[in-house]
C-alpha positions in Angstrom: 9.4 -41.0 -3.1 9.2 -37.7 -1.2 6.6 -35.3 -2.5 8.0 -32.2 -4.2 8.0 -29.2 -1.9 7.2 -25.9 -3.4 8.4 -23.0 -1.2 5.8 -20.4 -0.5 6.6 -16.8 -1.5 8.0 -14.6 1.2 5.4 -12.5 3.0 5.5 -8.7 2.6 6.7 -8.4 6.2 9.6 -10.8 5.5 10.5 -8.8 2.5 10.4 -5.4 4.3 12.3 -6.8 7.4 15.8 -6.5 5.8 15.1 -2.8 4.8 14.0 -2.1 8.4 17.2 -3.6 9.8 19.3 -1.7 7.2 17.5 1.6 8.0 17.9 1.1 11.7 21.7 0.5 11.4 22.0 3.4 8.9 20.2 5.7 11.3 22.4 4.6 14.2 25.6 5.1 12.3 24.4 8.5 10.9 23.5 9.8 14.3 26.7 8.4 15.9 29.1 9.8 13.3 27.3 13.2 13.3 27.7 13.4 17.1 31.4 12.7 17.1 32.2 14.8 14.0 30.6 17.8 15.6 32.6 17.2 18.8 29.5 17.7 20.9 30.0 17.5 24.7 26.4 17.3 26.0 25.0 15.8 29.2 24.0 12.2 28.7 20.5 11.7 27.3 17.8 10.0 29.5 17.9 6.2 29.5 15.3 4.7 27.1 13.2 1.8 28.2 12.0 1.1 24.7 15.4 0.5 23.1 15.1 3.8 21.3 17.8 6.5 21.1 17.5 9.9 22.7 19.8 12.4 21.0 22.1 14.1 23.5 21.7 17.3 21.4 18.4 17.4 19.5 18.8 18.3 15.8 16.8 21.2 14.3 14.8 20.2 11.3 15.6 22.1 8.1 12.8 23.7 6.0 10.4 21.4 4.2 6.9 21.9 2.7 4.2 19.2 2.6 0.4 19.3 2.5 -1.6 18.3 5.6 -4.7 16.2 5.5 -6.9 19.3 5.6 -5.2 20.9 2.7 -3.1 23.4 4.8 0.7 23.7 4.6 2.6 21.2 6.7 6.1 22.6 7.3 8.8 22.5 9.9 6.9 25.4 11.6 3.9 23.0 12.0 5.9 20.9 14.3 6.8 23.6 16.8 5.0 24.3 20.1 4.3 20.6 20.9 5.9 17.2 20.8 5.2 15.1 17.7 5.5 11.4 16.9 6.4 11.2 13.2 6.2 8.1 11.0 6.3 7.3 7.3 4.4 4.9 5.1 1.4 4.7 2.7 -2.3 3.9 2.9 -2.1 0.7 0.8 0.7 -0.8 3.0 -0.4 -4.3 3.9 1.2 -4.7 7.3 3.9 -2.3 8.5 1.8 0.9 8.4 -1.3 -0.5 10.1 1.0 -1.8 12.8 2.6 1.6 13.2 -0.7 3.3 13.5 -2.0 0.7 15.9 1.2 1.4 18.0 0.3 5.2 17.8 -3.2 4.4 19.0 -1.9 2.4 22.0 0.7 5.0 22.9 -2.0 7.7 22.9 -4.2 5.5 25.1 -1.4 4.8 27.5 -0.6 8.5 27.8 -4.3 9.0 28.7 -6.1 12.3 28.8 -3.7 14.0 31.1 -0.9 16.6 30.5 1.4 14.1 28.7 -1.2 13.2 26.1 -2.0 16.9 25.4 1.7 17.5 24.7 1.8 15.1 21.8 0.7 15.0 18.2 0.8 11.9 16.0 1.6 12.4 12.3 1.8 9.9 9.5 3.5 11.1 6.2 2.7 9.2 3.0 5.6 8.4 0.8 3.2 7.3 -2.0 1.8 10.7 -3.3 0.8 9.2 -6.6 -2.0 7.2 -4.9 -2.4 9.0 -1.5 -4.1 12.4 -1.6 -4.0 14.5 1.6 -7.8 13.7 2.0 -7.2 10.0 1.7 -4.4 10.1 4.3 -6.7 12.0 6.6 -9.4 9.3 6.3 -6.8 6.6 6.8 -5.3 8.0 10.0 -8.7 9.1 11.5 -9.8 5.4 11.3 -7.3 4.7 14.0 -7.8 7.9 16.0 -9.6 11.2 15.1 -6.6 13.1 16.7 -4.1 11.7 14.3 -2.8 13.8 11.4 -1.5 13.0 7.9 0.6 14.8 5.3 2.2 14.2 1.9 3.6 16.1 -1.1 5.7 15.7 -4.2 8.7 13.3 -3.8 11.2 16.2 -3.8 9.3 17.7 -0.9 9.0 14.4 1.0 12.7 13.8 0.6 13.5 17.2 2.0 12.2 15.8 5.2 13.2 12.1 4.9 16.8 12.7 3.9 17.6 14.7 7.0 16.0 12.1 9.2 17.7 9.1 7.6 14.4 7.6 6.5 14.6 5.4 3.4 11.8 4.6 1.0 11.5 3.2 -2.6 9.0 1.6 -4.9 9.4 -2.2 -4.9 9.5 -3.1 -8.5 7.9 -6.4 -9.5 6.1 -6.8 -6.2 2.6 -5.9 -7.3 -0.3 -7.2 -5.2 -4.1 -6.9 -5.4 -3.6 -3.4 -4.0 -1.1 -2.4 -6.6 2.6 -1.9 -6.2 4.3 -2.0 -2.8 6.6 0.7 -1.3 9.5 -0.4 0.9 10.0 2.1 3.7 11.6 2.6 7.1 9.3 1.8 10.0 11.1 4.0 12.5 9.1 6.4 14.6 10.7 9.8 15.2 10.0 12.1 18.1 10.1 15.8 17.4 10.4 18.3 20.3 8.5 21.6 20.8 11.4 23.5 19.2 11.0 21.5 16.0 14.1 19.3 16.7 14.6 15.6 16.3 14.8 14.4 19.9 14.6 10.6 19.7 14.1 7.7 17.4 12.3 4.5 18.1 13.3 1.6 15.8 10.9 -1.3 15.1 9.5 -3.3 16.7 8.2 -0.7 19.0 6.7 -1.5 22.4 3.9 1.0 23.0 4.2 0.9 26.8 8.0 1.4 26.7 7.6 4.3 24.2 5.0 5.9 26.3 7.2 5.6 29.4 10.1 7.1 27.5 8.0 10.0 26.2 6.9 10.8 29.8 10.6 10.8 30.9 11.7 12.9 27.9 9.0 15.5 28.5 10.2 16.0 32.0 13.5 17.3 30.6 13.4 21.1 29.9 12.7 21.4 26.2 15.2 24.1 25.8 18.1 21.9 26.9 
């Protein structure tokens, strides 16, 4: 008689993977439809080694109001004057968020201490404001790199940013762990240009070396183009 096989429960990563795929497809369709509906006729964007997407015409971010890790306002104006890598998650995330911040850390290392590194900020926005205070987010991101920044705010304020970026997130009901409830969320990394415009998206899984190479290429393009 064959022994009874009890299937093991799916890992958090396996459970999040379908949402990541859906988010990536949704973002691609959203950007594609927007491009054609507006009838844009722009020069082709630079080729991306990472599999990411560079927008032919960067999209200006609409106003939003969050709170930074140091308690100061974090708004669309905060993103101007420099390039910004922007990702979303929460501090109790068991796998996706540590991976994203480790990717941030490697990208920053690959860019080195030169001009390219000085151009970029790395921001992590918590979509779990019930449990993540700005101070907690600051402690979390600084564990990976003292240069990294964090932000959060009420859900209405968070969605004022996520909705325009095509970022999805939702509490996973019935999926509590030792760390409490889980939050499903997109693992896409966004790149914001110095004019405060969405310039590129990097869908998971991200290759830090390829992203760093793409960033170097993108920053050679005049930011006003």
